[in-house]
TORLO-874225 format. One record per residue (C-alpha): residue in three letters; x, y, z; residue number from 1. Coordinates in steps of 0.2 Angstrom, whole numbers, plus 5000, padded with zeros to 4 digits. Example, Ala and Ser with C-alpha at 12.3 -4.5 7.8 and 13.67 -1.06 7.14 Angstrom:
2
> ALA, 5062, 4978, 5039, 1
> SER, 5068, 4995, 5036, 2
END
This chain:
353
> MET, 5000, 5000, 5000, 1
> PHE, 5014, 5012, 5005, 2
> ARG, 5023, 5008, 4989, 3
> ALA, 5008, 5011, 4978, 4
> LEU, 5005, 5028, 4986, 5
> CYS, 5023, 5033, 4983, 6
> LEU, 5022, 5028, 4965, 7
> LEU, 5006, 5038, 4963, 8
> LEU, 5014, 5053, 4971, 9
> LEU, 5029, 5051, 4960, 10
> THR, 5018, 5051, 4945, 11
> VAL, 5009, 5066, 4950, 12
> MET, 5025, 5075, 4954, 13
> LEU, 5033, 5070, 4937, 14
> GLY, 5017, 5076, 4928, 15
> SER, 5017, 5092, 4937, 16
> ALA, 5036, 5095, 4933, 17
> SER, 5032, 5090, 4915, 18
> ALA, 5018, 5103, 4914, 19
> GLN, 5030, 5116, 4921, 20
> HIS, 5044, 5113, 4909, 21
> PHE, 5033, 5110, 4893, 22
> GLN, 5036, 5122, 4879, 23
> ALA, 5019, 5126, 4872, 24
> LYS, 5018, 5129, 4853, 25
> ALA, 5005, 5137, 4842, 26
> SER, 5003, 5138, 4823, 27
> ILE, 4990, 5141, 4810, 28
> THR, 4986, 5125, 4800, 29
> ARG, 4989, 5124, 4782, 30
> TRP, 4971, 5121, 4779, 31
> PRO, 4956, 5123, 4790, 32
> GLN, 4954, 5110, 4804, 33
> ASP, 4971, 5103, 4798, 34
> ARG, 4964, 5095, 4783, 35
> ALA, 4975, 5086, 4770, 36
> SER, 4972, 5097, 4755, 37
> ALA, 4960, 5109, 4747, 38
> ILE, 4949, 5108, 4731, 39
> SER, 4939, 5122, 4722, 40
> LEU, 4926, 5118, 4709, 41
> THR, 4925, 5133, 4697, 42
> PHE, 4914, 5135, 4682, 43
> ASP, 4917, 5148, 4668, 44
> ASP, 4907, 5159, 4657, 45
> GLY, 4890, 5161, 4666, 46
> ILE, 4881, 5149, 4655, 47
> ASN, 4864, 5140, 4656, 48
> THR, 4871, 5124, 4662, 49
> ASP, 4878, 5132, 4677, 50
> LEU, 4860, 5135, 4683, 51
> ASP, 4852, 5120, 4676, 52
> TYR, 4864, 5107, 4681, 53
> ALA, 4880, 5113, 4691, 54
> GLY, 4871, 5122, 4704, 55
> PRO, 4858, 5109, 4709, 56
> ILE, 4872, 5095, 4709, 57
> LEU, 4883, 5106, 4721, 58
> LYS, 4868, 5109, 4732, 59
> LYS, 4863, 5090, 4733, 60
> HIS, 4880, 5086, 4739, 61
> HIS, 4881, 5101, 4751, 62
> LEU, 4896, 5109, 4742, 63
> ASN, 4899, 5127, 4735, 64
> GLY, 4908, 5132, 4719, 65
> THR, 4914, 5147, 4710, 66
> PHE, 4905, 5154, 4695, 67
> PHE, 4915, 5165, 4684, 68
> VAL, 4902, 5175, 4675, 69
> THR, 4903, 5184, 4658, 70
> THR, 4889, 5197, 4660, 71
> ALA, 4886, 5199, 4641, 72
> MET, 4884, 5181, 4638, 73
> GLY, 4865, 5181, 4639, 74
> PRO, 4860, 5170, 4654, 75
> TRP, 4866, 5183, 4666, 76
> GLU, 4853, 5196, 4661, 77
> LYS, 4839, 5184, 4657, 78
> ARG, 4841, 5173, 4673, 79
> LYS, 4848, 5186, 4686, 80
> ALA, 4836, 5180, 4700, 81
> GLU, 4843, 5163, 4698, 82
> TRP, 4861, 5169, 4699, 83
> LYS, 4857, 5179, 4715, 84
> GLN, 4849, 5163, 4723, 85
> LEU, 4865, 5153, 4718, 86
> ALA, 4875, 5166, 4728, 87
> LEU, 4863, 5166, 4743, 88
> ASP, 4865, 5147, 4743, 89
> GLY, 4884, 5150, 4747, 90
> ASN, 4891, 5149, 4730, 91
> GLU, 4904, 5163, 4724, 92
> LEU, 4899, 5173, 4709, 93
> ALA, 4915, 5180, 4701, 94
> ASN, 4922, 5191, 4687, 95
> HIS, 4925, 5184, 4669, 96
> ARG, 4923, 5201, 4660, 97
> VAL, 4908, 5208, 4651, 98
> HIS, 4913, 5199, 4635, 99
> ARG, 4925, 5184, 4633, 100
> PRO, 4939, 5190, 4622, 101
> CYS, 4952, 5178, 4617, 102
> LEU, 4968, 5177, 4606, 103
> LEU, 4961, 5161, 4598, 104
> PRO, 4955, 5166, 4580, 105
> GLN, 4939, 5155, 4581, 106
> ILE, 4933, 5165, 4596, 107
> THR, 4926, 5182, 4595, 108
> PRO, 4928, 5195, 4601, 109
> GLN, 4946, 5195, 4598, 110
> SER, 4958, 5201, 4611, 111
> GLN, 4970, 5209, 4598, 112
> ASP, 4956, 5222, 4594, 113
> TYR, 4955, 5228, 4612, 114
> THR, 4963, 5244, 4619, 115
> PRO, 4968, 5247, 4637, 116
> ALA, 4952, 5258, 4639, 117
> MET, 4941, 5244, 4632, 118
> THR, 4949, 5231, 4643, 119
> GLU, 4948, 5242, 4659, 120
> GLU, 4930, 5246, 4656, 121
> GLU, 4925, 5228, 4653, 122
> ILE, 4933, 5222, 4669, 123
> LEU, 4926, 5236, 4679, 124
> GLY, 4909, 5234, 4671, 125
> ALA, 4907, 5216, 4675, 126
> ALA, 4913, 5219, 4693, 127
> GLN, 4900, 5232, 4696, 128
> ALA, 4886, 5221, 4689, 129
> LEU, 4891, 5207, 4700, 130
> ALA, 4893, 5217, 4715, 131
> GLN, 4876, 5224, 4713, 132
> VAL, 4868, 5207, 4712, 133
> VAL, 4878, 5199, 4726, 134
> GLY, 4876, 5213, 4738, 135
> THR, 4891, 5210, 4749, 136
> ARG, 4908, 5219, 4751, 137
> ARG, 4918, 5203, 4752, 138
> GLY, 4927, 5207, 4736, 139
> LEU, 4928, 5198, 4719, 140
> THR, 4939, 5185, 4711, 141
> PHE, 4943, 5185, 4693, 142
> ALA, 4947, 5172, 4679, 143
> TYR, 4956, 5176, 4663, 144
> PRO, 4945, 5172, 4648, 145
> CYS, 4954, 5158, 4638, 146
> GLY, 4968, 5160, 4650, 147
> ASN, 4975, 5175, 4640, 148
> MET, 4984, 5187, 4651, 149
> SER, 4987, 5201, 4639, 150
> PHE, 4978, 5210, 4624, 151
> GLY, 4981, 5221, 4609, 152
> LYS, 4993, 5219, 4595, 153
> PRO, 5008, 5207, 4597, 154
> ALA, 5020, 5222, 4598, 155
> ASP, 5010, 5228, 4613, 156
> GLU, 5007, 5212, 4622, 157
> VAL, 5021, 5215, 4635, 158
> LYS, 5016, 5232, 4641, 159
> ASN, 4998, 5227, 4640, 160
> ALA, 5001, 5212, 4651, 161
> ALA, 5006, 5224, 4665, 162
> LEU, 4991, 5234, 4662, 163
> TYR, 4979, 5219, 4662, 164
> ILE, 4986, 5213, 4679, 165
> ARG, 4984, 5231, 4686, 166
> TYR, 4965, 5232, 4680, 167
> VAL, 4962, 5215, 4688, 168
> SER, 4971, 5219, 4704, 169
> GLU, 4960, 5235, 4706, 170
> ASN, 4944, 5225, 4705, 171
> SER, 4949, 5208, 4712, 172
> PHE, 4959, 5201, 4727, 173
> GLY, 4964, 5186, 4717, 174
> ALA, 4963, 5178, 4700, 175
> ARG, 4963, 5160, 4692, 176
> GLY, 4974, 5157, 4677, 177
> VAL, 4978, 5141, 4668, 178
> GLY, 4990, 5128, 4672, 179
> ASP, 4993, 5110, 4674, 180
> GLY, 4993, 5104, 4692, 181
> PRO, 4990, 5110, 4710, 182
> ALA, 4994, 5126, 4718, 183
> ASN, 5006, 5127, 4732, 184
> PRO, 4999, 5139, 4745, 185
> ASP, 5016, 5144, 4751, 186
> GLU, 5022, 5148, 4733, 187
> LEU, 5006, 5157, 4726, 188
> ASN, 5004, 5171, 4714, 189
> VAL, 4987, 5177, 4719, 190
> LEU, 4984, 5185, 4702, 191
> ASP, 4988, 5169, 4693, 192
> VAL, 4983, 5153, 4702, 193
> ASN, 4985, 5137, 4692, 194
> ASP, 4970, 5126, 4688, 195
> LEU, 4972, 5107, 4686, 196
> GLY, 4971, 5107, 4667, 197
> PRO, 4957, 5103, 4654, 198
> THR, 4942, 5094, 4660, 199
> ALA, 4931, 5093, 4644, 200
> ASP, 4924, 5076, 4640, 201
> LYS, 4932, 5068, 4656, 202
> GLY, 4923, 5056, 4667, 203
> PHE, 4924, 5054, 4686, 204
> ILE, 4939, 5043, 4686, 205
> GLU, 4949, 5055, 4674, 206
> LEU, 4943, 5070, 4685, 207
> LEU, 4949, 5061, 4701, 208
> ARG, 4966, 5058, 4693, 209
> LEU, 4968, 5076, 4690, 210
> ALA, 4965, 5080, 4708, 211
> GLU, 4976, 5066, 4715, 212
> PRO, 4993, 5077, 4714, 213
> ALA, 4984, 5090, 4725, 214
> PHE, 4979, 5076, 4738, 215
> GLN, 4996, 5068, 4738, 216
> SER, 5006, 5085, 4740, 217
> HIS, 4993, 5093, 4752, 218
> ASN, 4991, 5107, 4740, 219
> TRP, 4976, 5116, 4732, 220
> GLY, 4968, 5109, 4716, 221
> VAL, 4957, 5120, 4706, 222
> PHE, 4945, 5112, 4694, 223
> CYS, 4940, 5123, 4678, 224
> PHE, 4924, 5117, 4671, 225
> HIS, 4913, 5125, 4657, 226
> GLY, 4897, 5116, 4651, 227
> VAL, 4889, 5103, 4662, 228
> GLY, 4877, 5092, 4651, 229
> GLY, 4878, 5104, 4637, 230
> ASP, 4885, 5121, 4630, 231
> TRP, 4903, 5119, 4626, 232
> LEU, 4919, 5110, 4633, 233
> SER, 4907, 5100, 4643, 234
> ILE, 4907, 5086, 4655, 235
> THR, 4892, 5075, 4659, 236
> PRO, 4881, 5079, 4675, 237
> GLU, 4884, 5061, 4680, 238
> ALA, 4903, 5065, 4681, 239
> LEU, 4901, 5080, 4691, 240
> ALA, 4889, 5071, 4703, 241
> GLU, 4901, 5057, 4706, 242
> LEU, 4915, 5070, 4709, 243
> THR, 4905, 5080, 4721, 244
> GLY, 4899, 5064, 4730, 245
> TYR, 4917, 5059, 4732, 246
> LEU, 4922, 5075, 4739, 247
> GLU, 4906, 5075, 4751, 248
> ARG, 4912, 5058, 4758, 249
> HIS, 4930, 5064, 4761, 250
> PRO, 4929, 5078, 4774, 251
> GLU, 4948, 5077, 4775, 252
> ILE, 4948, 5087, 4759, 253
> TRP, 4943, 5105, 4761, 254
> THR, 4931, 5109, 4747, 255
> ALA, 4927, 5127, 4746, 256
> THR, 4925, 5142, 4734, 257
> PHE, 4940, 5149, 4725, 258
> GLY, 4938, 5165, 4735, 259
> ASP, 4937, 5157, 4752, 260
> VAL, 4953, 5146, 4749, 261
> LEU, 4962, 5161, 4743, 262
> ARG, 4956, 5171, 4758, 263
> TYR, 4962, 5157, 4770, 264
> VAL, 4979, 5156, 4761, 265
> GLN, 4982, 5175, 4762, 266
> GLU, 4976, 5176, 4780, 267
> ARG, 4988, 5162, 4785, 268
> LYS, 5002, 5171, 4776, 269
> ALA, 4999, 5188, 4784, 270
> ALA, 4995, 5182, 4802, 271
> SER, 5007, 5181, 4816, 272
> VAL, 5004, 5172, 4833, 273
> GLN, 5014, 5175, 4849, 274
> ILE, 5011, 5164, 4864, 275
> THR, 5015, 5168, 4882, 276
> ARG, 5014, 5156, 4897, 277
> ASP, 5003, 5163, 4910, 278
> ASP, 5004, 5149, 4923, 279
> ARG, 5003, 5130, 4924, 280
> SER, 4985, 5130, 4918, 281
> SER, 4983, 5144, 4906, 282
> LEU, 4990, 5151, 4889, 283
> THR, 4987, 5167, 4880, 284
> LEU, 4990, 5169, 4862, 285
> ALA, 4991, 5186, 4854, 286
> LEU, 4985, 5187, 4835, 287
> GLN, 4988, 5200, 4822, 288
> LEU, 4980, 5200, 4805, 289
> PRO, 4984, 5216, 4795, 290
> MET, 4971, 5212, 4781, 291
> ASN, 4955, 5221, 4775, 292
> ARG, 4942, 5214, 4787, 293
> GLU, 4928, 5216, 4775, 294
> ILE, 4936, 5205, 4762, 295
> TYR, 4947, 5193, 4773, 296
> ASP, 4934, 5185, 4785, 297
> VAL, 4937, 5166, 4784, 298
> PRO, 4941, 5159, 4801, 299
> LEU, 4959, 5152, 4804, 300
> THR, 4962, 5136, 4813, 301
> LEU, 4975, 5137, 4827, 302
> LYS, 4985, 5122, 4832, 303
> VAL, 4990, 5123, 4850, 304
> GLU, 5001, 5110, 4858, 305
> ILE, 4998, 5109, 4877, 306
> PRO, 5004, 5098, 4891, 307
> ALA, 4996, 5080, 4891, 308
> VAL, 4992, 5082, 4909, 309
> TRP, 4978, 5094, 4905, 310
> ASN, 4962, 5085, 4907, 311
> LYS, 4950, 5097, 4899, 312
> VAL, 4952, 5113, 4889, 313
> ARG, 4942, 5129, 4887, 314
> VAL, 4946, 5141, 4873, 315
> GLU, 4941, 5159, 4872, 316
> GLY, 4943, 5171, 4858, 317
> ASP, 4942, 5190, 4863, 318
> GLY, 4932, 5184, 4878, 319
> LYS, 4920, 5173, 4868, 320
> LEU, 4919, 5154, 4870, 321
> LEU, 4926, 5144, 4855, 322
> ASN, 4923, 5126, 4850, 323
> ALA, 4939, 5116, 4852, 324
> LYS, 4944, 5099, 4846, 325
> THR, 4958, 5090, 4856, 326
> VAL, 4969, 5076, 4851, 327
> ALA, 4978, 5067, 4865, 328
> GLN, 4996, 5060, 4862, 329
> THR, 5009, 5053, 4873, 330
> ASN, 5018, 5069, 4879, 331
> GLU, 5006, 5082, 4874, 332
> THR, 4988, 5086, 4868, 333
> THR, 4985, 5095, 4852, 334
> VAL, 4970, 5108, 4852, 335
> LEU, 4962, 5113, 4835, 336
> VAL, 4951, 5128, 4836, 337
> ASP, 4943, 5139, 4822, 338
> VAL, 4946, 5157, 4827, 339
> PRO, 4936, 5171, 4818, 340
> ALA, 4946, 5182, 4807, 341
> GLN, 4952, 5198, 4816, 342
> THR, 4952, 5190, 4833, 343
> GLN, 4966, 5198, 4844, 344
> VAL, 4967, 5187, 4859, 345
> VAL, 4965, 5168, 4862, 346
> LYS, 4965, 5161, 4879, 347
> VAL, 4968, 5142, 4882, 348
> THR, 4965, 5136, 4900, 349
> GLU, 4963, 5120, 4909, 350
> PRO, 4947, 5123, 4919, 351
> ARG, 4949, 5122, 4938, 352
> LYS, 4940, 5107, 4946, 353
END
């Protein structure tokens, strides 16, 4: 009996000493809730099949996508109430210009016929039309029609490329370009984010193969779709339904709009976390996020390592109780907590018995 009491006392003392000397750590996870990777489903041109097929399929599988709308295409003006409902359902409406000029000779209007004034007017005009319908101040993202990042005659393409980027940046907080693979959030050009490559005529298995490099590298995969069940460069509704069903069944993949993933990436890059030890049962974290709070409003996930001897954890952000998830390990406990953007002070405590 005496020996058992001594061993118990020794265990308590070692645990207390371990807690006293434990070096707490705090960081912001690569993706929300420490998920493995991110996927965004984007749809170009603002066409009828966005509303007829893509939107309902996303809603059925409890996902949201990004719709890059060309406002002069026709469906925008004719079905504006449906576009607004798509946004109210949580989808992102984004800028694909008033028209869809390309350098490809088979597509009109031709980018080579555009002047700087015409290009600026189209980007601004679409942004204003979208903002009026969406009715928020969260900002817009942009996708380059045909992936072309310049305009005008060949002799002017270099200087016009710089102008194009400027016009986009004045009306958007990020843009999708074209590419062939996932985007690394730590090495991101926010005005030219890669997509995963062409999707036309691909079935579910082929689409999943496009995304696998993002899953394996823990990066961001951006799908670029056009027609769904019609229009052009189309995939079948069944292929999209299988893909969205797969993503719904795999919560370790963060499936979110292009804009929200970009918000999280930029907030994580800009944020700083400083941690101080108050006492053996309390930690205080000071957060700074020097970003426009109207645009950058996606919660960040804090990952805090605390002593394993803490039995329970209470987390507050600026005095408000936050939901925390704890994962117990051998020598420490990891706490994951979603912190609202612009939170300044997070307190992690072991409640007194």
